C-alpha positions in Angstrom: 25.9 -2.0 -14.8 28.2 -2.1 -12.3 29.8 -4.9 -13.7 30.5 -2.7 -16.7 31.4 0.3 -15.1 33.9 -1.5 -12.8 35.7 -2.9 -15.5 35.9 0.9 -17.4 37.8 1.8 -14.4 41.3 -0.1 -14.5 41.0 0.0 -18.0 41.7 3.9 -18.0 43.9 3.8 -15.3 45.9 1.1 -17.1 46.4 3.6 -20.2 47.5 6.2 -17.8 49.9 3.8 -16.8 51.5 3.0 -19.7 51.5 6.2 -21.2 53.3 7.6 -18.2 56.1 4.8 -18.6 56.7 6.2 -22.1 57.7 9.5 -20.8 54.9 11.7 -21.8 53.6 13.9 -19.4 51.0 13.9 -16.6 48.6 16.3 -19.0 49.0 13.8 -21.7 48.1 10.7 -19.8 45.6 12.1 -18.2 44.4 13.3 -21.5 45.2 9.8 -22.8 43.4 7.6 -20.1 40.2 9.9 -20.5 40.1 9.2 -24.3 40.3 5.7 -23.8 37.6 5.3 -21.0 35.1 7.5 -23.4 36.0 5.2 -26.2 35.6 2.0 -24.4 31.8 3.5 -23.6 32.6 5.6 -20.4 31.1 7.9 -21.8 27.5 6.6 -21.0 28.4 6.5 -17.8 29.3 10.2 -17.7 26.4 11.7 -19.5 24.5 8.9 -17.0 25.9 10.5 -13.9 25.3 14.3 -15.4 21.9 13.9 -15.7 20.7 11.8 -12.3 23.2 13.6 -10.0 21.3 16.0 -8.6 18.2 13.3 -8.1 20.6 11.2 -6.7 22.3 13.1 -3.7 18.9 14.4 -3.0 17.8 11.2 -2.3 21.3 10.3 -0.2 20.0 13.3 1.7 16.7 12.1 2.6 18.1 8.5 3.4 20.8 10.0 5.3 18.7 12.2 7.5 16.2 9.4 8.1 18.3 6.8 9.3 20.1 9.4 11.7 16.7 10.6 13.5 16.3 6.4 13.2 19.1 5.7 14.9 18.8 9.0 17.8 15.2 7.4 18.6 16.8 4.0 19.0 18.7 5.3 21.3 16.5 7.1 23.4 14.1 4.0 23.3 11.7 6.3 21.7 8.0 5.0 20.7 5.3 6.4 18.3 3.5 7.9 21.2 6.4 9.7 23.2 7.4 11.0 19.5 4.2 12.5 19.5 4.2 13.8 23.3 7.0 16.3 21.8 4.7 17.7 19.5 1.7 18.1 21.9 4.8 20.1 24.0 5.4 22.0 20.9 2.6 23.3 19.5 -1.1 22.0 22.4 -3.1 24.3 20.7 -2.5 23.5 17.0 -5.2 21.4 15.1 -4.2 17.5 14.8 -7.2 15.8 13.2 -10.4 17.4 11.6 -13.0 15.3 10.6 -14.9 16.3 7.4 -18.1 14.4 8.2 -18.8 17.0 11.5 -16.3 19.5 11.0 -14.9 19.1 14.5 -11.4 20.1 15.0 -9.1 18.2 17.8 -6.1 20.3 19.2 -3.2 18.4 19.5 -3.8 18.5 22.8 -7.4 17.0 22.8 -5.9 13.8 21.0 -3.1 13.5 23.4 -6.2 13.4 26.4 -8.6 11.4 24.3 -6.0 8.7 23.8 -5.1 9.1 27.6 -8.6 8.1 28.1 -8.2 5.0 25.5 -5.3 3.8 27.5 -6.5 3.5 30.6 -9.8 1.7 29.6 -7.2 -1.0 28.0 -6.0 -1.3 31.3 -9.0 -1.8 33.1 -9.7 -4.3 30.7 -6.8 -6.5 31.7 -4.9 -6.1 28.6 -1.4 -5.4 28.9 1.5 -4.9 26.9 1.2 -7.8 24.1 -2.3 -7.9 23.9 -4.2 -7.4 20.8 -7.3 -5.5 20.1 -9.4 -5.2 16.8 -10.2 -1.8 15.3 -13.1 -2.1 13.1 -14.8 1.6 11.8 -14.4 3.3 8.9 -12.1 6.8 9.1 -12.5 9.6 11.6 -10.4 11.1 14.8 -11.4 8.4 17.3 -9.5 5.3 15.2 -6.4 7.3 15.4 -7.0 8.1 19.5 -8.0 4.3 19.5 -4.8 3.1 18.5 -2.3 5.6 20.0 -4.0 4.7 23.3 -3.7 1.2 23.2 0.1 1.7 22.2 0.7 4.0 25.0 0.4 0.7 27.5 1.7 -1.2 25.1 -1.5 -3.3 23.5 -1.1 -3.6 19.9 -4.2 -2.7 17.7 -5.5 -5.0 14.7 -6.5 -2.8 11.8 -9.6 -4.5 10.3 -10.6 -3.5 6.6 -14.1 -2.6 7.2 -14.9 -3.9 3.6 -14.5 -7.6 5.1 -17.5 -9.6 5.7 -18.2 -13.2 7.2 -14.6 -15.5 6.7 -12.6 -13.0 5.9 -13.6 -11.2 9.0 -13.1 -14.0 11.4 -9.7 -14.9 9.5 -8.7 -11.3 10.7 -10.1 -10.9 14.1 -8.7 -14.7 14.4 -4.5 -14.7 13.2 -4.2 -11.5 15.2 -5.3 -13.4 18.3 -7.6 -10.3 19.5 -8.6 -10.0 22.6 -11.4 -7.6 21.9 -13.1 -5.3 19.4 -13.7 -1.8 18.7 -16.4 -1.7 16.3 -18.2 1.5 14.3 -22.2 1.5 14.5 -22.2 2.0 11.0 -20.5 -1.7 10.5 -22.9 -3.3 13.1 -24.6 -5.6 10.8 -20.7 -7.2 9.5 -20.5 -7.9 13.2 -24.1 -9.5 14.0 -23.2 -11.9 10.8 -20.1 -13.4 12.8 -21.0 -13.2 16.7 -22.5 -16.9 16.8 -18.3 -17.7 16.0 -16.9 -14.7 17.6 -14.4 -16.3 20.5 -16.4 -16.6 24.2 -13.3 -14.5 25.3 -13.7 -11.6 22.8 -15.0 -8.2 24.4 -16.6 -5.9 22.0 -17.2 -2.2 22.7 -19.3 0.1 20.0 -19.1 3.3 19.0 -21.0 6.1 17.5 -25.1 6.3 17.8 -27.6 3.5 17.7 -29.6 2.6 14.8 -33.4 2.4 15.1 -34.2 -1.1 16.8 -31.2 -1.0 18.7 -29.4 -4.2 16.9 -26.8 -4.5 19.6 -29.3 -6.8 21.8 -28.1 -9.6 19.9 -24.7 -8.9 21.4 -22.9 -8.5 25.0 -21.4 -5.2 24.0 -20.3 -2.4 25.6 -21.2 1.9 24.8 -17.2 2.7 24.4 -18.0 6.4 23.8 -20.0 6.8 27.2 -17.2 4.5 29.2 -14.4 6.9 27.5 -16.2 10.3 28.6 -15.9 9.0 31.9 -12.6 8.0 31.8 -9.3 10.4 33.5 -7.8 11.9 30.4 -4.5 11.8 32.4 -1.8 10.1 31.1 -1.9 6.4 31.9 0.4 4.6 33.6 3.4 3.0 31.7 4.2 -0.6 32.8 5.7 -2.3 29.5 9.1 -1.8 28.1 8.2 -1.8 24.3 10.8 0.0 22.2 11.8 1.6 19.2 11.7 -1.9 17.1 9.2 -3.7 19.1 5.6 -4.1 17.9 3.0 -1.0 17.0 0.0 -2.6 15.6 -1.2 -4.9 12.5 -2.4 -3.8 9.1 -3.8 -6.6 6.8 -2.5 -7.1 3.2 -4.4 -9.6 0.6 -0.1 -11.0 -0.5 0.1 -13.2 -3.4 -2.5 -15.8 -1.5 -5.1 -16.8 0.2 -6.6 -14.5 3.1 -5.2 -11.4 4.2 -1.9 -11.4 6.4 -1.3 -9.2 9.4 1.4 -8.0 8.9 3.3 -6.3 11.5 4.1 -2.8 11.9 6.5 -1.9 14.6 7.5 1.9 16.0 10.4 2.5 13.5 8.4 1.1 10.4 6.0 3.8 11.3 8.4 6.7 11.9 10.2 5.6 8.5 7.6 5.5 5.9 6.0 8.6 7.3 9.8 10.8 7.3 10.4 9.5 3.7 7.0 10.6 2.9 7.6 13.7 4.4 11.4 15.0 3.6 11.0 13.1 -0.4 8.4 15.9 -1.0 9.9 18.5 1.3 6.1 18.6 3.4 6.5 21.5 5.9 5.3 21.7 9.5 2.2 24.1 8.2 1.2 22.0 5.5 -3.1 20.6 5.7 -2.9 17.3 4.6 -6.5 16.0 2.7 -7.1 12.1 2.6 -9.8 10.1 2.0 -8.3 7.0 2.2 -9.3 4.3 4.7 -7.3 4.2 8.0 -6.8 0.5 7.7 -4.4 0.7 5.4 -0.5 1.9 5.3 -1.0 5.1 3.0 -4.2 6.8 4.9 -2.9 6.1 8.6 0.9 6.0 8.1 1.9 7.9 5.0 -1.3 10.8 6.1 -2.1 10.6 9.8 1.4 9.7 10.5 2.6 13.3 9.1 0.4 14.8 11.9 1.7 12.5 14.8 5.4 12.9 14.0 6.0 16.0 12.2 3.0 18.0 13.6 1.0 18.6 10.5 -2.7 19.3 10.6 -4.8 16.3 8.9 -8.4 16.4 7.4 -10.0 12.9 7.3 -12.5 12.3 4.9 -13.9 8.6 5.6 -14.9 7.8 2.0 -13.7 9.6 -1.4 -16.3 12.0 -3.0 -15.2 13.4 -6.3 -17.8 16.0 -6.3 -16.6 17.0 -2.8 -13.0 16.6 -3.5 -11.9 20.3 -4.5 -14.7 22.1 -2.3 -13.4 20.3 1.0 -9.9 21.1 0.3 -10.7 24.8 -0.4 -12.8 24.9 2.6 -10.1 23.4 4.9 -7.3 25.6 3.0 -5.5 22.4 2.5 -2.2 22.1 0.7 -1.2 18.4 0.5 -3.6 15.4 -0.8 -3.5 12.2 -1.3 -4.6 9.7 -4.2 -4.3 6.2 -5.8 -4.7 6.5 -9.3 -8.4 5.9 -9.5 -9.1 9.0 -7.3 -7.2 11.3 -10.3 -9.0 9.6 -12.7 -12.5 10.0 -11.2 -11.4 13.7 -10.7 -10.8 14.3 -14.3 -14.1 12.7 -15.5 -15.9 15.7 -12.9 -17.1 18.8 -15.0 -15.3 21.4 -14.2 -16.3 23.4 -10.9 -14.8 26.9 -9.8 -12.8 24.8 -6.4 -10.4 23.3 -8.5 -8.8 25.8 -9.4 -9.0 28.0 -6.4 -7.7 25.4 -4.3 -4.2 25.8 -3.0 -3.1 22.4 -2.7 1.0 22.2 -3.7 1.9 18.5 -3.4 -0.2 15.4 -4.3 1.6 12.2 -3.2 0.2 8.7 -3.9 0.8 5.6 -6.0 -0.7 4.0 -9.1 -0.6 7.4 -11.5 -0.9 6.4 -14.5 1.4 8.3 -17.3 -1.6 9.2 -19.6 -3.9 10.5 -16.5 -0.3 12.3 -14.7 -0.3 15.0 -17.0 -3.5 15.7 -17.8 -4.2 15.7 -14.1 -1.4 18.2 -13.3 -2.6 20.2 -15.9 -6.4 20.7 -15.3 -5.5 21.3 -11.4 -2.5 22.9 -11.5 -0.6 20.3 -9.2 3.1 21.4 -8.9 4.5 18.2 -7.2 3.2 14.6 -8.3 4.8 12.5 -4.7 4.5 9.0 -6.4 5.8 6.0 -4.4 5.9 2.9 -4.7 5.7 0.8 -1.3 3.6 -1.9 0.8 3.4 -2.0 4.5 6.0 -4.8 5.1 8.4 -4.3 2.8 12.1 -2.6 2.9 11.9 -1.4 -0.7 9.9 1.6 -0.9 10.9 3.9 -3.3 10.2 7.1 -4.3 9.5 9.3 -7.3 12.0 12.9 -5.7 12.2 14.6 -9.7 8.7 14.2 -11.0 9.5 12.1 -13.9 6.3 10.8 -15.4 5.5 7.6 -14.8 8.1 6.9 -12.8 7.2 5.1 -9.3 10.7 5.9 -7.9 14.4 5.1 -8.7 17.5 3.4 -7.2 20.9 4.9 -8.7 22.8 4.3 -11.2 26.1 6.2 -9.8 25.4 4.8 -5.9 23.6 1.1 -6.4 25.2 0.1 -3.6 24.0 3.1 -1.0 20.4 1.5 -1.2 20.5 -1.9 -1.5 17.6 -3.2 -3.8 17.4 -4.8 -7.1 15.5 -6.1 -10.3 15.9 -10.1 -10.4 15.3 -11.6 -13.6 12.2 -14.0 -13.0 10.3 -16.7 -15.1 6.9 -14.9 -16.0 5.1 -17.7 -16.1 6.1 -19.2 -12.9 7.6 -15.6 -11.2 10.5 -18.3 -10.5 13.8 -16.5 -10.1 16.5 -17.0 -12.1 20.2 -18.2 -11.0 23.3 -18.5 -12.6 26.0 -21.0 -12.0 26.8 -20.3 -8.6 23.5 -20.5 -7.4 22.7 -16.5 -7.1 19.9 -14.8 -8.6 20.9 -12.9 -11.8 19.8 -8.4 -11.8 18.3 -7.3 -14.4 19.5 -4.8 -17.3 17.7 -1.8 -18.2 14.5 -2.7 -19.7 13.9 -6.0 -18.2 11.5 -6.6 -16.3 11.8 -8.5 -13.0 10.6 -8.7 -9.4 11.7 -6.0 -6.8 14.3 -7.1 -3.5 15.4 -5.7 -0.8 18.4 -6.7 1.4 17.7 -7.8 4.5 19.3 -6.6 7.8 17.7 -7.1 11.0 19.8 -5.0 12.7 19.3 -1.8 10.8 15.5 -0.4 11.2 15.7 0.8 7.1 16.9 -2.9 6.0 14.5 -4.9 8.6 11.4 -7.1 7.6 9.4 -8.2 10.2 6.8 -10.3 8.2 3.5 -11.3 9.4 1.5 -12.5 12.4 1.9 -15.8 10.8 5.4 -17.2 10.6 4.5 -19.3 7.2 3.4 -16.0 5.6 6.6 -14.6 6.7 9.2 -17.5 5.4 7.3 -17.1 1.6 8.4 -13.5 1.5 12.2 -14.4 2.2 14.5 -15.1 -0.6 18.2 -16.6 0.4 21.2 -16.0 -1.3 20.8 -13.1 -3.4 23.5 -11.1 -3.6 25.9 -13.1 -2.1 25.9 -16.9 -0.4 24.1 -17.2 2.7 22.1 -13.3 2.6 18.2 -13.0 2.6 16.1 -10.6 0.8 12.2 -9.2 1.1 11.0 -10.4 -2.3 8.0 -7.9 -2.7 6.1 -10.0 -5.4 6.1 -6.9 -8.0 7.4 -6.6 -11.7 8.7 -3.6 -12.4 11.2 -2.3 -15.3 14.2 0.2 -14.6 15.1 2.4 -17.4 19.3 3.6 -17.9 19.3 6.2 -15.7 17.7 4.3 -12.7 13.6 5.4 -12.9 11.5 2.4 -11.7 8.1 1.8 -13.8 5.8 -1.0 -12.2 4.9 -3.4 -14.5 2.3 -6.0 -12.9 1.4 -7.4 -9.6 2.2 -11.1 -10.0 1.1 -14.1 -8.7 -2.4 -14.5 -7.6 -3.3 -11.0 -6.8 -4.2 -8.2 -8.8 -4.8 -4.7 -7.6 -8.7 -3.2 -8.0 -9.7 0.4 -7.1 -6.9 1.2 -4.9 -6.5 -2.3 -3.7 -5.2 -6.1 -3.7 -7.8 -8.8 -4.3 -6.8 -12.3 -3.8 -7.9 -14.9 -6.4 -7.6 -17.9 -4.4 -9.7 -16.0 -1.8 -12.5 -14.8 -4.0 -12.5 -18.1 -5.5 -13.0 -19.7 -2.4 -16.0 -18.2 -1.8 -17.6 -18.1 -5.2 -17.0 -21.6 -5.6 -18.8 -21.6 -1.5 -21.7 -20.4 -3.0 -22.1 -22.5 -5.9 -21.6 -25.7 -4.5 -18.1 -26.2 -4.8 -18.5 -25.4 -8.4 -15.2 -25.0 -10.8 -14.1 -21.1 -10.6 -11.1 -19.1 -11.8 -10.5 -15.8 -10.5 -8.1 -13.0 -12.2 -7.6 -9.8 -13.2 -8.2 -8.2 -16.5 -6.9 -4.8 -18.0 -9.7 -2.5 -19.1 -8.0 0.1 -21.5 -7.8 3.7 -19.8 -8.4 2.5 -16.5 -6.1 1.8 -13.6 -5.4 -1.7 -12.1 -7.4 -5.4 -13.2 -10.7 -5.6 -12.9 -12.4 -8.9 -11.8 -13.1 -11.5 -14.0 -14.8 -15.0 -12.8 -14.8 -18.2 -15.3 -17.6 -20.3 -14.1 -18.7 -23.7 -14.7 -21.7 -24.0 -15.5 -22.7 -27.4 -17.1 -26.6 -27.4 -17.4 -26.9 -23.5 -18.5 -28.5 -22.9 -15.2 -26.8 -20.3 -14.0 -29.1 -17.7 -12.2 -26.8 -14.1 -12.5 -29.4 -12.0 -10.3 -29.0 -14.6 -7.3 -25.4 -14.9 -7.7 -24.9 -11.1 -7.2 -27.1 -11.1 -4.3 -25.2 -13.4 -2.2 -21.5 -12.2 -3.5 -22.3 -9.0 -2.4 -23.1 -10.3 1.1 -19.6 -12.0 0.8 -17.4 -10.0 -0.4 -16.2 -6.2 -0.1 -17.5 -4.4 -3.2 -13.8 -3.9 -5.0 -13.6 -7.7 -4.8 -16.9 -8.4 -6.7 -16.1 -9.7 -10.5 -16.9 -7.0 -12.9 -16.9 -9.7 -15.7 -18.3 -13.5 -15.5 -17.4 -16.2 -18.2 -20.3 -18.7 -18.6 -18.7 -22.3 -19.9 -19.3 -25.8 -19.7 -16.1 -26.5 -18.1 -13.1 -24.6 -16.8 -9.6 -25.7 -17.6 -7.7 -27.4 -15.2 -4.4 -29.2 -14.8 -4.3 -33.3 -14.1 -4.0 -32.7 -10.4 -7.0 -30.6 -10.9 -5.7 -26.9 -10.9 -7.6 -24.4 -12.3 -5.5 -23.1 -15.5 -5.8 -19.1 -16.0 -3.1 -18.7 -18.4 -5.5 -18.8 -22.2 -8.5 -17.0 -19.9 -6.3 -14.2 -19.3 -5.3 -13.7 -22.7 -8.8 -13.9 -24.1 -9.7 -11.2 -21.3 -13.2 -10.2 -21.3 -14.0 -10.0 -25.5 -16.9 -12.4 -26.4 -15.8 -12.5 -30.1 -12.9 -15.1 -28.5 -15.5 -18.2 -28.1 -18.7 -19.4 -27.6 -18.9 -18.8 -23.6 -21.7 -16.6 -22.1 -20.4 -13.4 -21.1 -21.7 -10.9 -18.5 -20.9 -7.2 -17.1 -21.3 -6.3 -13.9 -23.7 -2.7 -14.6 -22.7 -1.1 -11.2 -25.7 2.0 -11.9 -28.2 -0.6 -12.3 -26.5 -3.2 -10.4 -27.1 -6.5 -12.8 -25.0 -8.3 -14.2 -25.7 -7.4 -18.4 -25.0 -9.8 -21.3 -21.4 -8.8 -22.7 -22.5 -8.2 -26.0 -20.3 -6.9 -29.0 -22.2 -3.2 -28.9 -20.9 -3.5 -24.9 -17.7 -4.9 -25.3 -16.9 -2.1 -27.7 -17.9 0.6 -25.5 -16.1 -0.4 -22.8 -13.1 -0.5 -25.4 -13.6 2.8 -25.9 -14.5 4.2 -22.7 -18.2 4.7 -23.0 -19.1 2.2 -20.7 -18.9 3.1 -16.8 -17.0 0.2 -14.9 
């Protein structure tokens, strides 16, 4: 579109000049030029401009406002703790965080004091700026106080997914270089499983009530609650010189291959994500946000809790999502904003009608993954005035947002001002996901309607364009592509396929590579394959995602080589549940004498993915995980039809 537009404008200008040369008046010259412009297709650009100018100006306003504030914070050497201190000074007694499980309310001053105690405790342990402490617990206000207090003294938190177990958990601890770990007692069993493999220098602290039998007797562990209760709550001494572009904490992402990667979140990135959400969706200082998303993710901890720390909103934290309690909680706490992932909206629609779903005060629902067929039903049934759908990854520099409620779109990029926000969809080979390049070696942008991978131009001097990568440099390098728009430049490669329409709205197409999304989590197929193969004595296993009608994301499916026919589903499920988080456990199994491999013994999944979980297409044995009965059941044609028609619960 850019090239077409730029070619048409000179044509109309030339026509005006020719008419003037012939001695015709300026009025007729302009009319003639406009006629040539429209006749050559310029009317389409005018039509697009008329339909998108309001949206684009709103986006430009948000972009410029965030950019100006970020520059001011850069000049002042601000950090997230210093920005939070401004909020504390403005309204010390206002509710900052509310813990739904207990009803406990933390004011801004209390959150400040408790995080001060955390900072002093960290210094007493001998930790200094740049050191890392892992935080492994279910979401609650204390988790926020922990990473915020650590940040006050320059120590970086590694926020660990509380679903992880064994090898995945150990990997996350090791890759961050954590010198200590704070865990919730609800996760003591997971810690005990890896205790013998933890580095000897790692200091362990727990928070929460001791379970019966005092399971911590096998660990050298200290009670952090007792320690913090005896620690002064005055501001800790600032012995570091960290600034706005320095590390704040790590958030783990599955990425496209392998074990979870520790994405680096710097202070400016934290602010940028929270600020774009605040201004894009027109949040207000008096809003009360309800979040049941995990705080180890950027959605819950930055887009949600970030509104409290940098904008002064109140955030209600529920440890885990409950479809039956969702609207009751919103009414109880007078919430005006909720966070979602697509699955949450679908689960809420499946609930029976209850009074609270129509007596709430929710104005905005913000999140991602809301499918078009669920979108309309969700807004109508629950009377939600605004859907704040967005796309973004913790580490990416190409986030987009849906500012005007375009159904199904996860965001947009301006067609009339494309270079204001330098992101693009680039052509790829959908089989190999390799970027397609032109004769000059540069990447080729997609036309409207063409699927492509989203990239964002990198400029490390601009907080809005920088890419901070991961703790592992090799993983960082894999996400950077060179010679994109011009020779010598670089861009962040999202790995996600999208489609853009002629108005610039973008629609999520698929998650490429060896990752699929299920239950709001990224599942790494290579990681799951490694675990399953190990459990099955190195048997060939192919893991992939399959689409299920009416369900967000893709359900996990494992094709397993079973040449003897002796596969035991019951034992397999027991072992898998010990080794994998629930969302990574395969929903479907396919047992066959052998799994397709290449000449170099690489697993081939193309045929398997195309056939999905339809048992009619093969003589292989298929099984379905019945979550309620907690067992794998043979996938008969009758059960297959029930799943296809939405009558079977996944």
